[in-house]
C-alpha positions in Angstrom: -13.5 15.5 150.3 -10.9 14.8 152.9 -7.6 13.2 152.2 -5.8 11.1 154.8 -2.9 8.6 154.6 -3.8 5.1 155.6 -2.4 1.6 155.4 -4.6 -0.2 152.9 -4.9 -3.5 154.5 -7.7 -4.5 152.2 -6.0 -3.8 148.8 -6.6 -6.6 146.4 -3.1 -6.5 145.0 -1.3 -7.0 148.3 -1.7 -10.7 148.5 -0.8 -11.3 144.9 2.7 -10.2 145.8 3.1 -12.5 148.8 4.6 -15.2 146.6 7.9 -13.3 146.3 10.4 -12.2 148.9 12.6 -10.1 146.7 12.5 -6.6 145.5 11.3 -6.1 142.0 9.5 -3.6 140.0 6.2 -5.1 141.0 7.2 -5.0 144.7 8.0 -1.3 144.4 4.7 -0.7 142.7 3.1 -2.5 145.6 4.7 -0.2 148.1 3.4 2.8 146.2 -0.1 1.3 146.4 0.3 0.8 150.1 0.7 4.5 150.5 -2.3 5.3 148.3 -4.5 8.0 149.6 -8.2 7.1 150.3 -11.0 9.5 150.1 -14.0 9.9 152.4 -17.0 12.2 152.2 -16.8 15.5 154.1 -19.9 14.7 155.9 -18.3 11.7 157.6 -16.9 12.9 160.9 -14.8 9.8 161.5 -11.6 8.8 159.8 -11.3 5.1 159.4 -8.9 2.6 157.8 -10.2 0.8 154.8 -9.7 -2.9 154.9 -9.3 -5.5 157.6 -7.6 -4.4 160.9 -4.3 -5.9 161.8 -4.4 -7.5 165.3 -1.0 -7.7 167.0 0.3 -11.1 168.0 1.4 -9.7 171.3 0.0 -6.6 173.0 0.3 -4.8 176.3 -1.1 -1.3 177.0 1.1 1.3 178.6 1.8 5.1 178.8 4.2 4.8 175.9 3.9 2.1 173.3 6.9 0.5 171.5 6.3 -1.6 168.4 7.9 -4.8 167.4 8.1 -6.7 164.1 9.6 -10.2 164.2 9.1 -13.2 161.9 7.4 -15.9 164.0 6.9 -17.8 160.7 9.4 -18.2 158.0 7.2 -18.8 155.0 3.6 -18.6 153.7 1.2 -20.4 151.5 1.2 -19.4 147.9 -2.2 -18.7 146.4 -3.2 -18.0 142.9 -5.5 -15.0 143.2 -8.1 -14.5 140.4 -8.8 -10.9 141.4 -12.5 -11.7 141.1 -12.9 -11.3 144.9 -11.1 -9.9 147.8 -7.9 -11.8 148.5 -7.7 -13.7 151.7 -5.2 -12.7 154.4 -1.6 -14.0 154.1 -1.5 -17.5 155.6 1.9 -17.9 157.4 3.5 -21.3 157.7 6.7 -22.8 159.1 6.7 -21.6 162.7 10.2 -20.6 163.9 11.1 -20.2 167.6 13.7 -17.6 166.8 11.1 -14.9 166.3 9.5 -15.8 169.7 13.0 -15.5 171.3 13.5 -12.0 169.8 10.0 -11.0 171.1 10.7 -12.4 174.5 14.0 -10.4 174.6 12.0 -7.3 173.9 9.5 -8.1 176.6 12.2 -8.8 179.1 13.8 -5.4 178.5 10.4 -3.6 178.8 9.6 -5.4 182.0 13.0 -4.6 183.4 12.6 -0.9 182.6 9.0 -0.8 184.0 10.3 -2.5 187.2 13.1 0.1 187.5 12.7 3.5 189.2 15.9 4.9 187.6 15.2 5.2 183.9 11.4 6.0 183.4 10.0 6.4 186.9 6.2 6.6 186.9 6.0 5.7 183.2 5.0 2.3 181.9 6.0 1.0 178.6 3.6 -1.1 176.5 4.1 -3.0 173.3 2.5 -4.1 170.1 4.3 -7.0 168.4 3.5 -8.3 164.9 4.5 -11.3 162.9 6.1 -10.3 159.5 6.2 -14.0 158.3 9.5 -13.1 156.5 7.4 -11.3 153.9 8.3 -7.8 152.6 4.6 -7.0 151.9 3.4 -8.1 155.3 6.3 -6.3 157.0 5.2 -3.0 155.4 1.6 -3.8 156.2 2.1 -4.3 159.9 4.6 -1.3 160.1 1.7 0.9 158.8 -0.6 -0.7 161.3 1.9 0.3 164.1 2.1 3.8 162.7 -1.7 4.3 162.3 -3.4 2.0 164.7 -6.7 0.2 163.9 -9.1 2.6 165.7 -11.2 5.2 164.1 -10.4 8.9 164.7 -13.3 11.4 165.1 -12.6 14.8 163.6 -14.5 18.0 162.8 -15.7 18.4 159.3 -13.0 20.9 158.5 -10.1 19.4 160.5 -7.5 17.2 158.9 -7.7 13.5 159.6 -4.4 13.2 161.4 -3.1 12.0 164.8 0.2 11.2 166.5 1.9 8.0 165.7 0.6 5.0 167.7 4.1 3.8 168.6 7.2 5.9 169.4 9.8 3.4 168.1 9.8 0.0 166.3 12.1 -2.9 167.1 12.9 -5.2 164.2 13.0 -6.7 161.7 15.4 -9.6 161.3 15.8 -9.4 157.5 17.5 -6.6 155.6 15.1 -6.5 152.7 12.1 -6.2 155.0 13.9 -3.4 157.0 14.6 -1.6 153.7 10.9 -1.7 152.8 9.7 -0.6 156.2 12.3 2.1 156.6 11.3 3.5 153.2 7.7 3.7 154.2 8.0 5.0 157.8 11.1 7.1 157.1 9.2 10.2 156.1 7.3 10.0 159.4 10.6 9.8 161.3 9.5 6.8 163.3 12.7 5.1 164.6 13.2 1.6 163.4 15.9 -0.3 165.4 17.0 -3.6 164.0 18.8 -6.3 165.9 20.0 -8.4 162.9 19.6 -6.4 159.6 23.2 -6.0 158.5 23.0 -4.8 154.9 25.5 -1.9 154.4 22.9 -0.2 152.2 20.8 0.6 155.3 23.5 3.0 156.4 22.4 5.4 153.7 20.6 8.1 155.7 19.2 9.8 152.6 17.1 6.7 151.8 16.6 5.4 155.3 16.7 8.4 157.7 15.0 6.7 160.6 16.8 3.4 160.5 19.2 2.4 163.3 20.6 -1.0 164.4 22.5 -2.6 167.2 24.4 -5.0 165.0 27.4 -3.9 162.9 27.0 -3.2 159.2 28.1 -5.6 156.6 30.4 -2.9 155.4 32.7 -4.1 158.2 31.8 -7.7 158.1 32.6 -8.0 154.3 36.0 -6.5 155.0 36.6 -8.7 157.9 35.7 -11.8 155.9 38.1 -10.7 153.1 40.9 -10.2 155.6 40.1 -13.6 157.2 40.3 -15.4 153.8 43.5 -13.6 153.0 45.0 -14.5 156.4 44.8 -18.2 155.6 46.2 -17.7 152.1 43.0 -18.6 150.2 43.1 -16.8 146.9 40.8 -19.0 144.9 37.4 -19.4 146.4 33.7 -19.9 145.6 30.9 -17.7 146.8 27.3 -18.3 147.5 24.8 -15.6 148.6 21.2 -15.2 149.3 19.4 -13.5 146.5 18.2 -10.6 148.5 19.6 -7.3 149.7 21.5 -8.8 152.5 23.3 -11.4 150.3 23.8 -9.3 147.2 25.1 -6.2 148.9 27.3 -8.1 151.3 28.8 -10.2 148.6 29.4 -7.2 146.4 31.4 -5.5 149.1 33.3 -8.7 149.8 34.1 -9.1 146.1 35.4 -5.6 145.9 37.7 -5.9 148.9 38.8 -9.4 147.9 40.0 -8.2 144.6 42.0 -5.5 146.3 43.6 -8.2 148.5 44.4 -10.5 145.5 41.6 -12.9 146.1 39.7 -14.3 143.1 36.2 -15.9 142.9 36.0 -19.0 140.9 32.2 -18.6 140.9 29.6 -16.5 142.6 26.0 -17.8 142.7 22.8 -16.7 144.3 20.1 -18.8 145.8 16.7 -18.2 147.3 14.4 -20.4 149.4 11.7 -20.3 146.6 14.0 -21.1 143.7 12.9 -24.0 141.5 14.7 -27.3 142.0 16.5 -27.1 138.6 18.1 -23.8 139.6 19.3 -25.3 142.9 20.6 -28.3 141.0 22.7 -26.0 138.7 24.2 -24.4 141.8 25.2 -27.8 143.1 26.7 -28.8 139.8 28.7 -25.6 139.7 30.1 -26.4 143.2 30.8 -30.0 142.2 32.7 -28.9 139.0 34.8 -26.3 140.8 38.4 -26.7 141.8 38.2 -24.4 144.9 37.5 -26.1 148.2 36.7 -22.9 150.1 33.2 -21.5 150.0 32.5 -18.0 151.3 28.8 -17.5 152.1 26.4 -14.6 152.6 23.5 -16.8 153.3 20.5 -16.6 155.6 19.9 -19.8 157.5 17.0 -20.9 155.3 19.0 -20.7 152.1 21.9 -22.4 153.9 19.7 -25.4 154.8 18.6 -25.7 151.2 22.2 -25.9 150.0 23.5 -28.3 152.6 20.5 -30.7 152.1 21.3 -30.8 148.4 25.0 -31.3 149.0 24.2 -34.2 151.3 22.0 -35.9 148.7 25.0 -35.7 146.3 27.5 -36.7 149.0 29.6 -33.6 148.4 31.7 -33.0 151.5 35.2 -31.7 152.2 34.5 -28.1 151.5 35.8 -25.4 153.9 32.9 -23.1 154.7 33.3 -19.4 155.7 30.2 -17.9 157.2 28.7 -14.7 158.5 26.9 -14.0 161.7 23.6 -15.1 160.1 24.4 -18.8 160.8 27.9 -19.3 162.0 27.0 -19.5 165.7 23.5 -20.7 165.4 23.1 -24.1 167.0 20.0 -24.7 164.9 22.2 -24.6 161.8 24.4 -27.2 163.4 21.4 -29.4 164.2 20.2 -29.2 160.6 23.6 -30.3 159.3 23.1 -33.9 160.1 25.7 -35.0 157.5 28.4 -32.8 159.0 29.0 -30.9 155.8 29.7 -27.7 157.8 32.2 -29.3 160.2 35.3 -27.1 160.5 33.5 -24.0 159.3 34.9 -20.7 160.3 33.3 -17.2 160.3 32.3 -14.1 162.1 29.9 -13.8 164.9 28.6 -11.1 167.3 30.7 -11.1 170.5 29.4 -13.4 173.1 27.0 -11.9 175.6 25.3 -12.9 178.8 22.3 -10.9 180.1 21.5 -11.7 183.6 17.9 -12.8 184.0 17.1 -13.0 180.3 17.4 -16.8 179.9 15.2 -17.4 183.0 12.6 -15.0 181.7 12.5 -16.7 178.3 12.2 -20.2 179.9 9.4 -19.0 182.2 7.0 -18.3 179.5 3.4 -19.4 180.1 0.4 -19.3 177.8 -2.0 -18.3 180.6 0.2 -15.3 181.3 0.4 -14.3 177.6 -2.0 -12.8 175.1 -4.5 -15.4 174.2 -4.4 -15.7 170.5 -4.2 -18.3 167.8 -0.5 -17.7 167.0 0.6 -18.2 170.6 -1.5 -21.4 170.8 0.4 -22.7 167.8 3.7 -21.8 169.5 2.8 -23.6 172.7 1.6 -26.7 170.9 4.7 -26.8 168.7 7.0 -26.2 171.8 5.6 -29.1 173.8 4.2 -31.3 170.9 0.6 -31.2 172.4 -2.8 -29.8 171.4 -5.3 -27.7 173.3 -8.7 -29.2 173.3 -10.2 -26.1 171.8 -7.7 -26.2 169.0 -9.2 -26.8 165.6 -6.3 -29.0 164.6 -6.3 -31.2 167.7 -6.5 -34.9 167.1 -6.8 -37.8 169.4 -3.3 -39.0 168.7 -1.6 -36.1 170.4 -1.1 -35.3 174.1 -3.4 -32.6 175.4 -1.9 -29.3 176.5 -2.7 -28.1 180.0 -1.0 -24.7 179.8 1.1 -25.6 182.8 3.8 -27.4 180.9 7.3 -26.8 182.1 10.4 -26.2 179.8 12.6 -28.0 182.3 14.3 -30.8 180.5 13.0 -29.7 177.1 15.7 -29.4 174.4 14.7 -27.6 171.2 15.6 -24.4 169.3 13.6 -22.3 171.8 15.6 -23.4 174.8 18.8 -23.0 172.9 20.5 -19.8 174.0 23.3 -19.7 171.4 21.9 -16.6 169.9 22.1 -14.7 173.2 24.2 -12.0 171.5 21.3 -11.3 169.1 18.8 -11.3 171.9 21.1 -8.8 173.6 20.9 -6.6 170.5 17.1 -6.5 170.9 17.6 -5.7 174.6 20.0 -2.8 173.7 17.5 -1.4 171.1 14.7 -1.2 173.7 17.1 0.5 176.2 18.2 2.9 173.5 14.6 4.1 173.1 14.1 4.2 176.8 17.3 6.4 177.4 16.1 8.8 174.7 12.7 9.0 176.4 14.5 9.5 179.7 16.2 12.7 178.3 13.1 14.0 176.5 10.8 13.6 179.6 13.5 15.1 181.9 13.2 12.1 184.2 14.8 12.3 187.6 12.7 10.9 190.4 9.7 11.5 188.2 9.1 12.2 184.5 7.4 15.1 182.9 4.3 13.5 181.5 3.1 16.7 179.9 5.7 16.7 177.2 4.2 16.0 173.8 6.1 13.1 172.3 6.8 12.9 168.6 8.9 10.3 166.7 11.2 12.9 165.2 12.4 14.1 168.6 12.8 10.6 169.8 14.8 9.7 166.7 17.2 12.7 167.2 17.8 11.7 170.8 18.3 8.0 170.0 21.1 9.0 167.6 22.8 10.9 170.4 22.5 8.4 173.2 25.6 6.9 174.8 25.1 4.7 177.8 26.3 1.5 179.4 24.1 -1.6 179.9 24.0 -3.3 183.3 26.6 -5.8 181.8 29.0 -2.9 181.2 28.7 -2.7 177.4 28.7 0.8 175.8 25.8 1.5 173.5 26.0 4.4 170.9 25.4 5.0 167.2 27.6 6.7 164.7 26.4 9.1 162.1 25.0 6.3 160.0 23.0 4.8 162.8 25.5 1.9 163.2 27.2 0.6 166.4 30.9 -0.1 166.6 32.0 -3.1 164.6 33.4 -6.0 166.7 33.3 -9.6 165.8 34.5 -12.9 167.2 35.9 -15.5 164.9 34.1 -18.8 165.4 35.3 -22.3 164.4 33.0 -25.3 164.3 34.7 -28.1 166.2 32.7 -31.3 166.3 32.9 -33.3 169.6 32.9 -37.1 170.1 29.2 -37.1 170.8 28.4 -35.4 167.5 27.6 -32.0 169.0 29.4 -29.0 167.5 31.3 -26.6 169.7 31.4 -23.0 168.6 35.0 -22.2 169.6 36.2 -18.6 169.6 39.6 -18.5 167.9 40.1 -14.8 167.2 38.7 -11.3 167.2 38.1 -8.5 164.7 37.9 -4.9 165.8 37.3 -2.4 163.1 38.2 0.5 165.4 41.9 -0.6 165.5 44.6 0.2 162.9 44.3 -1.9 159.7 47.2 -4.2 160.6 45.8 -4.9 164.1 42.1 -5.4 163.3 42.3 -9.2 162.8 43.9 -11.2 165.6 43.9 -15.0 165.9 44.5 -16.8 169.2 46.9 -19.6 169.6 44.2 -22.3 169.5 44.2 -25.4 167.4 41.6 -25.0 164.6 39.6 -27.8 163.1 39.1 -27.6 159.3 36.9 -29.5 156.8 36.7 -33.3 157.4 38.2 -32.7 160.9 41.6 -32.0 159.3 44.2 -30.1 161.5 45.9 -28.7 158.4 44.8 -25.4 156.8 43.1 -26.1 153.5 44.8 -25.0 150.3 42.7 -22.8 148.0 44.7 -21.4 145.2 44.3 -21.5 141.4 48.1 -22.2 141.1 50.8 -23.1 143.6 52.7 -20.0 144.8 55.6 -19.0 142.6 58.7 -19.7 144.6 61.5 -17.1 145.0 63.5 -16.8 141.8 60.4 -16.6 139.6 57.7 -14.1 138.8 54.0 -14.4 138.0 52.8 -14.3 134.4 49.0 -14.2 134.0 47.3 -16.9 132.0 45.4 -15.5 129.1 41.7 -15.3 129.6 41.8 -16.3 133.3 41.5 -14.3 136.6 44.6 -12.7 138.1 44.9 -15.6 140.6 45.7 -18.0 137.8 49.2 -17.6 136.5 52.4 -19.3 135.4 55.7 -19.0 137.1 58.5 -17.7 134.9 62.1 -17.9 136.0 63.8 -14.5 136.4 66.3 -13.5 133.7 70.0 -13.3 134.4 70.9 -10.4 136.6 67.3 -10.3 138.1 65.9 -11.8 141.2 62.8 -12.2 143.3 63.2 -13.0 146.9 59.5 -13.4 147.8 56.8 -15.8 146.8 54.3 -14.8 144.2 56.5 -11.9 143.0 54.9 -9.8 140.3 58.2 -8.6 138.8 61.8 -9.5 139.1 64.1 -6.9 140.4 67.4 -6.1 138.6 70.4 -6.4 140.7 72.7 -3.4 141.4 75.5 -3.2 138.8 78.0 -4.5 141.3 75.8 -7.6 142.0 74.6 -10.5 140.0 71.8 -13.1 140.5 72.7 -16.4 141.9 71.8 -19.7 140.3 68.4 -19.9 142.0 67.7 -16.2 141.1 66.5 -15.5 144.6 69.4 -13.3 145.8 71.9 -10.9 144.4 75.5 -11.9 145.1 78.5 -9.6 144.7 80.1 -9.9 141.4 83.6 -11.4 141.2 86.1 -8.6 140.8 88.6 -9.5 138.2 92.0 -7.9 137.9 95.5 -9.3 137.4 96.8 -10.3 140.8 100.0 -11.7 142.1 98.3 -14.7 143.5 97.0 -16.2 140.3 99.3 -18.2 138.0 99.4 -15.7 135.1 100.3 -12.8 137.5 102.9 -14.9 139.3 104.5 -15.9 135.9 104.6 -12.3 134.7 106.0 -11.1 138.0 108.7 -13.8 137.9 109.6 -12.8 134.3 109.9 -9.1 135.4 112.1 -10.0 138.3 114.1 -12.3 136.2 114.6 -9.5 133.6 115.7 -7.2 136.4 118.1 -9.8 137.7 119.6 -10.3 134.3 120.0 -6.6 133.8 121.7 -6.4 137.2 124.1 -9.2 136.3 124.9 -7.6 133.0 125.5 -4.3 134.8 127.8 -6.0 137.2 129.7 -7.7 134.4 130.1 -4.4 132.5 131.2 -2.7 135.7 133.7 -5.4 136.4 135.1 -5.1 132.9 134.5 -1.4 132.4 138.1 -0.8 131.3 138.0 -3.4 128.6 137.8 -2.2 125.0 134.4 -3.7 124.2 132.8 -1.8 127.1 134.5 1.4 126.4 134.0 1.2 122.6 130.4 2.6 122.6 130.3 5.1 125.5 130.1 3.0 128.6 128.1 5.8 130.3 125.2 5.3 127.8 125.5 1.5 128.3 125.1 1.9 132.0 122.2 4.4 131.6 120.6 2.0 129.2 120.9 -0.9 131.7 119.4 1.4 134.4 116.5 2.2 132.1 116.0 -1.4 131.2 115.8 -2.2 134.9 113.1 0.4 135.3 111.3 -1.0 132.3 111.2 -4.5 133.9 110.1 -3.1 137.3 107.4 -0.7 135.9 105.6 -3.8 134.6 104.9 -4.7 138.2 102.8 -1.6 138.6 100.3 -3.2 136.2 99.8 -6.2 138.5 97.5 -5.9 141.6 94.2 -4.1 142.4 94.0 -0.8 140.5 94.1 2.3 142.7 94.3 6.0 141.9 98.1 6.2 142.3 98.9 2.9 140.6 96.8 3.9 137.6 98.7 7.2 137.2 102.0 5.6 137.9 101.8 2.6 135.6 101.3 4.5 132.4 103.6 7.4 133.1 106.4 5.2 134.5 106.1 3.0 131.5 106.1 5.9 129.1 109.1 7.7 130.7 111.3 4.7 131.2 110.8 3.4 127.7 111.6 6.8 126.2 114.7 6.9 128.4 115.6 3.4 127.2 115.0 4.2 123.5 116.8 7.5 123.9 119.9 5.6 125.1 119.7 3.2 122.2 119.2 6.1 119.8 122.3 7.8 121.3 124.3 4.6 120.9 123.2 4.3 117.3 124.2 7.9 116.6 127.6 7.2 118.3 128.1 4.2 116.0 127.4 6.3 112.9 129.6 9.2 114.1 132.4 6.8 115.0 132.3 5.3 111.4 132.2 8.7 109.8 135.1 9.9 112.1 137.4 7.3 110.5 137.1 9.0 107.1 140.0 11.4 106.2 139.2 15.0 107.1 136.1 14.1 109.2 135.2 16.0 112.4 131.8 14.4 113.1 132.7 13.3 116.6 133.2 16.8 117.9 129.6 17.5 117.1 128.3 14.4 119.1 130.6 13.9 121.9 129.7 12.6 125.4 128.1 15.8 126.5 125.9 16.0 123.4 124.9 12.3 123.9 123.8 12.9 127.4 121.9 16.1 126.4 120.1 14.2 123.6 119.0 11.5 126.1 117.8 14.2 128.5 116.1 16.2 125.8 114.2 13.2 124.4 113.1 12.1 127.9 112.0 15.6 128.9 109.6 15.7 126.0 107.9 12.5 127.3 107.9 14.0 130.8 106.1 17.1 129.5 103.5 14.9 127.7 102.9 12.9 130.9 102.5 16.0 133.0 100.0 17.4 130.6 98.1 14.1 130.6 98.0 13.9 134.4 97.0 17.5 134.7 94.2 17.5 132.2 92.6 14.1 132.5 94.7 11.5 134.4 94.0 7.7 134.4 91.8 6.5 137.2 90.5 3.2 138.6 87.3 2.1 136.9 84.8 -0.7 137.3 83.8 -2.1 134.0 80.4 -3.8 134.1 79.9 -4.1 130.4 82.5 -6.7 129.3 81.1 -9.5 131.4 77.6 -9.9 132.9 78.7 -11.7 136.0 82.1 -10.1 136.6 83.4 -6.6 137.4 86.6 -5.8 135.6 88.8 -3.6 137.7 90.9 -1.6 135.3 92.5 1.7 134.8 90.6 4.0 132.6 92.8 6.1 130.3 91.2 9.4 131.3 92.4 11.1 128.2 92.8 8.7 125.3 94.8 11.4 123.5 97.3 11.5 126.3 97.7 7.7 126.2 98.2 7.5 122.5 100.5 10.5 122.6 102.8 8.6 125.0 102.7 5.5 122.9 103.1 7.5 119.7 106.2 9.3 121.0 107.8 6.0 122.0 107.0 4.6 118.6 108.4 7.7 116.8 111.7 7.3 118.7 111.8 3.6 118.0 111.3 4.1 114.3 114.0 6.7 114.2 116.3 4.5 116.1 115.5 1.6 113.7 116.1 3.7 110.6 119.5 4.9 111.9 120.5 1.4 113.0 119.5 0.1 109.6 121.7 2.7 107.9 124.6 1.5 110.0 124.1 -2.2 109.2 127.2 -2.4 106.8 129.8 -1.4 109.4 132.7 -3.8 109.8 131.8 -7.1 111.6 134.2 -6.5 114.4 132.3 -3.3 115.2 128.8 -4.8 114.9 126.7 -3.1 117.6 124.6 -1.4 114.9 123.5 -4.8 113.7 122.3 -5.8 117.1 120.6 -2.5 117.6 118.8 -3.1 114.4 117.7 -6.6 115.5 116.5 -5.2 118.9 114.5 -2.4 117.2 112.9 -5.0 114.9 111.8 -7.0 117.9 110.7 -3.8 119.7 108.6 -2.6 116.8 107.1 -6.0 116.0 106.1 -6.4 119.6 104.4 -3.0 119.9 102.8 -3.2 116.4 101.1 -6.5 117.4 100.3 -5.1 120.8 97.7 -2.7 119.6 95.2 -5.2 118.1 95.9 -7.7 120.9 95.4 -5.0 123.6 92.1 -3.8 122.1 90.6 -7.3 121.6 91.7 -8.9 124.9 89.0 -9.1 127.6 89.4 -8.0 131.2 92.7 -8.7 132.9 94.1 -10.2 129.7 94.5 -6.8 128.2 96.7 -5.9 131.1 98.7 -9.1 130.6 99.2 -8.2 127.0 100.5 -4.8 127.9 102.9 -6.4 130.5 104.0 -9.0 128.0 104.8 -6.3 125.4 106.9 -4.4 128.0 108.8 -7.5 129.0 109.2 -8.8 125.5 110.6 -5.5 124.2 112.8 -5.1 127.3 114.2 -8.6 126.9 114.7 -7.9 123.2 116.8 -4.9 123.9 118.8 -6.6 126.7 119.5 -9.7 124.8 120.3 -8.2 121.4 122.5 -5.4 122.7 124.2 -6.8 125.8 124.3 -10.6 125.6 126.8 -10.8 122.6 129.2 -8.5 124.5 128.9 -10.5 127.7 129.6 -13.6 125.6 132.9 -12.0 124.4 133.8 -10.7 127.8 133.2 -13.9 129.6 133.8 -16.7 127.0 136.0 -15.0 124.3 138.3 -12.7 126.2 140.9 -13.0 123.4 138.6 -10.9 121.2 138.2 -8.2 123.8 141.2 -6.2 122.6 141.5 -2.8 121.0 143.2 -4.3 118.0 140.4 -6.7 117.4 137.8 -4.0 117.9 139.6 -1.8 115.3 140.1 -4.6 112.8 138.7 -4.1 109.3 137.0 -6.8 107.4 134.7 -7.0 104.5 131.2 -6.3 105.9 128.6 -9.1 105.5 125.4 -8.5 103.7 122.4 -7.7 105.9 
């Protein structure tokens, strides 16, 4: 027995699968059956194919044969096979001129190469072209016919039944699913398959499809370009419709993945196929009708597109913005089918425009008498000119008779339409790619080496490496995946006044550029759905304005959200912000929450009313002290001034002046020096002041004790001792302040915690121990002074300074005892105002209680300002 691989054109199961166009488990089983090995007896010296031979629809002999697979028909008749007899051949229906145009483009390239002496001199290219009828099963069948041929092969009884491939490369097919099936079958034989329109990204997988190449960019790039185009116009809520085959499913899967990365959501994603039952098509229409999105992204073949728009027209559903792929976006036949203008304003990607000199004339010069005489071409000619040949079985007396000399001049149909010239150009480039590879293999110069044994594997390797320019100046090469460089034009459907659609190029997409420069739109006015000049809106929600953030709605896609206002202190200055950004501590959000504004800095200033009033009070106290000092200086020789050590009185007045003035250091913007000065100056001047009062109190007590018989108290506390006591008490406070400033001095501090929208400029204490030590020492001296003055309260009335000192100390202590809780509880600048008020109140208390009564006597009761009156003894009053 001899084993040989053959294409089983007579297998009974092959036609039972012709009713489906999609891959399924049965389809894969079919492909396995197609590769079934057949057996013949050893005594039979001839290897023959079992089954009916496949006759090419177009054929021309040559030194080297190229194969072609195009779909001249777009459908076939469904038959219910009983498997009781051999199934009949597939009967193709629905003739399409596009397949003939692709075939003519291939013939044009072959004829141009044969007429040239540069590329393959002395070598003639022939061709075998088959009709795949848009059927996967038939596509595989004719591919095997191209690989094996129909002729028998004589072989010795012991030799294997093998021979070289009948064609060196195959051009086609149009559909991705058919190409996947063909590439899977012929891939192990390394026969190059060069497609002009199969864009499925899955075909770039060289482990599955090692011999597949194409002259059209992969959907890997087109899906990304579509996603970027949709994002460019701000459409984040779209619908999606795809053809239920490898082209549509793979392309839409990639688009969905990239769209999600760009923040685009699909409201629905449905698949359709030309053979779907009406109820399924109806469900798709109902889904479109119920949707809220007005933008529909498509990965549809023209046939499925026609099914959808016809149904939409019957339901009068218009106003949708269509986004299309190269499969239909620049096809004038699609525009012709859209009689209800449902697709007007559509936008999408197309292959860059191309013009191949001589190709259009070649296509329009087709003649049946110059072509292969067969039934298919007869059908083509009769359909093209709406006539019948007399020998045609289907001819009737009602139709014009075909002469075979008809002229296409003036004929307007899809065959004469050259809008798909870029696709024809792809076929042209595929043929030239194979020719350039042959040029290298055959070492062509002026002649070619015809002794070289050609094999598809060598041709495939050279095609992958080719890099040439066409006569139009376009560079042709393939990357490691067998794909060409990805470039697209962005096409906009713009209807004209006469109802014809213009395909206007409004932009470009070049995948070789950096990501931010790949998509460029020209400054051209675009027409949108229903001839609107305004860009359609396709969002689940209106954009969240600045000042808000997006909050996803439960159970809905990420494109559906609510807009929540930013919290206080947070902002968003962009639309559709995901989060709000917290302002810097020195800033606060404005009312609209879209900008951070600098917080108001709060401190007690001279310009505000409270600061001005406290400043006026301090200056008034200083003025009063100066007036009292002048009065005392003017009347320094009078008894009332001299009675209690006039030097201490003047020192006390000086210290009171400093107390009034030191309050001014608390007003104004805190600085490093002002913070250190205000607390130390306050502490030292008040200790100086209290020390003077303490000295005067001690003088009063010593003076009273000195009047007693045998007393010598005054010699122990004379003027020198009084001055030393004041100096000693003050030096202790100076030491405390120096230690405070050395270890941890006060410093300017911005307090952000007390108020959310304000910055409190204050002086931080540095060391709290130092601050309370200063206050504590002042309080200690004040209490000591108060106790001594209280003990001297029963001195004679005429010598009543101790009583006034007691009153002044009561005021002083009351002020500073109430100061502590008021200071701690007062916010911001008011705490500073409380401290200034305490300083001024205690200073005024000392000034008024101690000096004003004496000024009253000096100025208004001079008769009492005598030594006799000062030394008078009267019964002391209770106190």
